[in-house]
C-alpha positions, 0 to 999 in steps of 0.5 A: 125524737127528731121532727121536721116542721114547715111553718113560719118560724119568725113573724115579720110584722114589726121592727124596732125602728127608733134607736135609743140615745143611750146606744150612742156610747155603746156604738163607740165601744163603751158598755159600762154598767154606770152608763147603762144604768144612768141612761136607762130611762132614755132607752125605755122612752125611745123603745115606746116609739115602736112602729105600727104593725105592717099592713100585710100584703097577703090574701087574708079572708075573714073565715079561713075555714070557709074559704079553704072548704070552698076551694076543696069543694071546687077542686072536686068538681072543676074542669082540669084546666081550672085546678092550677088556679085553685091551688094557687089561691090555696097557696095564697091562703096558706101564705097569709096564715104563715103556713110555709109547709102547706103553701109549698104543698099547694104550689107543688099541686099547682105544678102537678095539675098544670094543664098547659105548658105555660102553667107547668113552666110558671109553677116549676119556676116558682117551686125552684124559686121557693127552694132557692138554696136547696140546689144541693138537695137536687145534687144529692138526689142525682147522686142517688139516681133520682132527679127533682122533676120541677127543676128540669127544663121543659121541651116545648118543641116536643110538647107543643101540639102540631098540625098540618097548616098547609093549604089543601087543594086537588092537584088534578082539578086545580089548574095553574096558569103559569109555568110549573117552575117560578123563579124569585129574583133577590138582587143578583140571585135567582131561586127556582121554586115549584109553583104548586108546592110554594102556593100550597104554603098559604092562601096569600101565596096561592092567590099570588101564584095562581090567582088574578094577580100579575105574578100568576103569569110571571116566570120571574118574580122580584122579591128583593124588597121583601126582607128575605135573603137568597139563603132564606128563599132557598130554604123556603123552597126546600121546605115547600118540597119536603116540609122540613127546615134545613140546618141554618143560622138563627138569623136566616131562620128569623128571615124565614119567620118574618116571611112566613108571618107576612104571607101567613104561612102557618106551617112554615111559621110553626117550623121556624119558631120551633127551630128558633126555640132550640137556639134559646139557651141564655138570658140574652138569647131569651131577651133577643128572641122574645122581642121577635116572638111578641111582635110576630105572635110566636107562642112556642118561641115566647114560652121557650124564652120565658122559661129561660128567664124564669129559670134565673129568678130572682137575678134576672129582675136586675136586668132592665131589659127583662123587666121591660119585657114583663112590664110593657107587655100588652094583653095580646103580647101576654096571651102570646107569651103565657097563654091564659096563665097571665095571672099566675105569671104576674103573681110569681113576678110580684112575689119575687119582686116584693121580697126583694124591694116592695116599694120599687118601680119594678114591683109596682109595674108587676102588681099593676099587670097583676090587677089587669090579669085578674079575672075573678073576684078572689083574684081581684081581691088579692091583686088590688090589696097587694098593689094598695100595700105597695102604694101605701109603703111608697107613701102614694096615699092618694093612689092607695086609698081607692085600691084598698077601697076596691079590694074591700068592696070586692070582699077582702075584709082585711083591706079595711086596715089600709083604709083605717091607716090612711084615715088616721094619717089624715088626722081622723082617728075617730073615723078610723075607729068607726070603719073598724067598728062597722066591720066588727059589728057585722061579724065575729071579730078577729084578733087583727081587728082589735090590734088595729083598733088599739092603734087609734086609742090611748091608755087603758082602752088601748091595752084592753084592745091589745089584750083582746087581740092576744086572746083571739090571736096569740100569734100577733107579735105587736101586742106583746112588744107594746105591753113589754115596752109600756112596762119598761117605761114604767120602770118595771123591767122584770114585768116587761121580761115576763111579757116578752117571754110569753110569746118566746115560750112558743114562737121564736121571733127575732124582734122579740129576742131583740127586745128581751136583749134590751131588757137584760141590758137594763137589768145588767144581766150581760150573760143573758143578753149575750145568750139572746144576741147569739141566738139571733145571730144563729137564726139571722147572721146578718141581722141588724138591731136598733132599727137597723143601725147596729149590726148584731155582731157588733153588739155581741162583741161589746156585750162579750167584753162584760162577760167572763170568757169560757173555755171549750170544756166550760162550753161543753158543760154548759151545753150539757146543762142547757140541753138537759134542762130543755133550754133550746135557745140557751143551747143555741147560744153555747153552740154559736160561741163554740163554733168560733174556736172548736175544730169539730164544726161539722158536729156542732152545726149538726147539733145546731140543726137539731135545736133549730128543728125543735124551735120550729125553724126549718129553714135555719135548720137546713142551713145548719145541716148544709154547713155541717156537710161542708165542715164534715171531718171525713167522708163517712161523717159527710154522708151522714149529714147528706142522709139527714138533708135528704130525710128532712126534705122527704126523701127517706129512701135516699137518706137510708142509702146515705146511711148505708154508704157511711156504715160501709166506710166506717161504723159510727153512732150517727150513721146507725142512728140515722139508719134506725130513725129513717127505717122506723119512720118509713116502714109500717111492717112490725118486723122492722122493729127488730131491725131498728132495735139492732141498729140502735144497739149498734149505735150505742156500741160506737163512741159518742157523747152522752147527749146523743147516747141519751137520745138513742136510749130514749128512742130504743125505749120507745121501740121496746114500748111499742113491742110491749117489752116494758122492762127493757123500755124502763131500763133504757129510759132509766139509763138515759136519765142517768146521763142527763136525757131529761125527756126520758121522764116522759117515756118512763111515765108511759111505762108506768101508765101501761103498768096501771101505775098512774101515780108513778106516771104523774110523778115522772111527768112532774119531774120533767116539768120541774127540770124543763125550761120549755114544759108546755108539752110536759103539762099536756102529757101529764094531763093524761095521768090525773083526774078530771080537775087536775087535767083541766088545770094542766091543760089550762097551763098548756094554753097559757104557755103555748096557746098554739097547742090544739089538744087542750081546746079539743079537750075543753070543747068535748068536756063542755059537750058532756 
């Protein structure tokens, strides 16, 4: 079944930066077996010069469960105006865990719970930035009559609070000394004003026109040196009478705003900045008006300008004027620009800038503002640690150390990694070890602690610490890569291959695919090497290998010269074989090759998206789906891909609409399959099952290949099982197996189990294990159909193959407690 996951698909902790000398002839276009074999030792030596794992600029608490529980508890009882900040902290926790789906959900909650317009615009802009590349989804929603709310611009003029700012006085009791009408001379113009009405605009004007000043008795007052034009003064006079601004140019309103600021006319100032806010429509408008807003303290105008700038992230950060606004704003200006949401603003700006260039002056300036804006301990931990990481990357070691130290003292335990690195750089590895040991002795040690400790050790001690790091945190990439490189140095390439396959069995990491590519070259297995480099290019089309020196596309072309070319028919047969053997990486590689020549690109990109979802690469899968949409051969095919795009982003109802629109044009397998899938997933009504069965039967009557028909039969069998129709379910699974849909063994095993035939169920799952290349889930399922000792053995194998699967740990914990 098609599933969507939103966790990070590739770890970015390490990169191979040292290029083997043996690659020099390859870069010139040579890839002979003799040269590869002869220089293999040099390649292995240089692979050992791996960089240290990065000091990650994330909020990484020592106990994730504890901090998440704290946040949850605080959210239950805190005032409404504190919820967004707590959701932002939750976002940072999930970001540190690499949980993209959960961090996106926290960001959405921060936007929904925003208590001010400033928070609303910041988190709305952040969501838009996070969804960069998903604008097509917003367009598709619009075509279904639905709008993505967070992409909409806020109307500050209507949302900002209003109030009467006029001076109050008793018209009967207040006696005005001068004439009822006062004239203001501005060069050669005379503007008549109602003295009483104008005086009511502010206390200073009241004092001037009816106080102890000389102007109180004058009928003509010279205003030529006050920066106001005749047009502006006439507009002020009209405003004093009606409380409304006439239609004027932006320049004239700016004059009036300056006048209002000089004479403390709050009502006039409020009206002027609201009017000016409506003029802000472009980046340059925002830049120009922001300067005025910050100088005069106009919060509504500043917020309107800020929204336009944030709406253009990340591009606007290439504009020096924009960067200057954010990096030079003092505390008072930040208050004007973003109210009390300064920390949230600079969190966003730092995030965007770090993703573009973590060592730039822009990133540094934003992080410095983030530190200034931090108000509580947890905010300070994050801000200080991120600034320290940027200083470290810039090799500003003297500046980085006190920042890491301050973050560590504030409670951010992970910052000890930065302190240890800096100590090691000064040549004192012994003290770096002491730092880590002191942390590890004070609490239950974590995987990253052993990984860091290994950096300052050699020989067996280093390997022991890396093994312990993997035991405590199997997701850390560096230990696998180091062990594989170590084994390659020992001329044990097969063992190195087994080591790197350990992590690739449950987590697709580009750097590990690159290392495996090198292993295959050392073994002269060019077809396997081609498979990995094509999988890399599927995930990252612009990926560069060997420390960024060589484009992956170039290496592919060189390896391709040493592999026998396949025809389109051969490729389809390879795809059937790899798909049937649950070899998802191999299937990706075949599709990549087919896309170079096959005209049915829409279909191939769609198949690619299915594989990428199975491999837990949702962003790449969405990119493939959008490419499928672009290359659709017909309108009805395009509508199907649009339906999947909507379904996969949580818009099930709109996905159904697209499926129905496609069927209305032409009945097709994919349209019926999409409708059945979306309907089965969205409705809890048992009567829906009959409709789903009918739709899948309609799909099977339409032309399609055996890969997709096998999936439809498998899904149909699942529906029959849920309805208790075991004979019909078994028939579907058997027919699916006949056309190579290997996963149908699992469904058939379930049927055997429901018929009280545990032996038959165990046998079916054994067949799946034997056929599937990725079989951790099959071992887990088989464990349900055997006795206690075999169950424990199967679940031990699951943990070995995929340590991220949760069920085996739960079972063992319950078993110990019995």
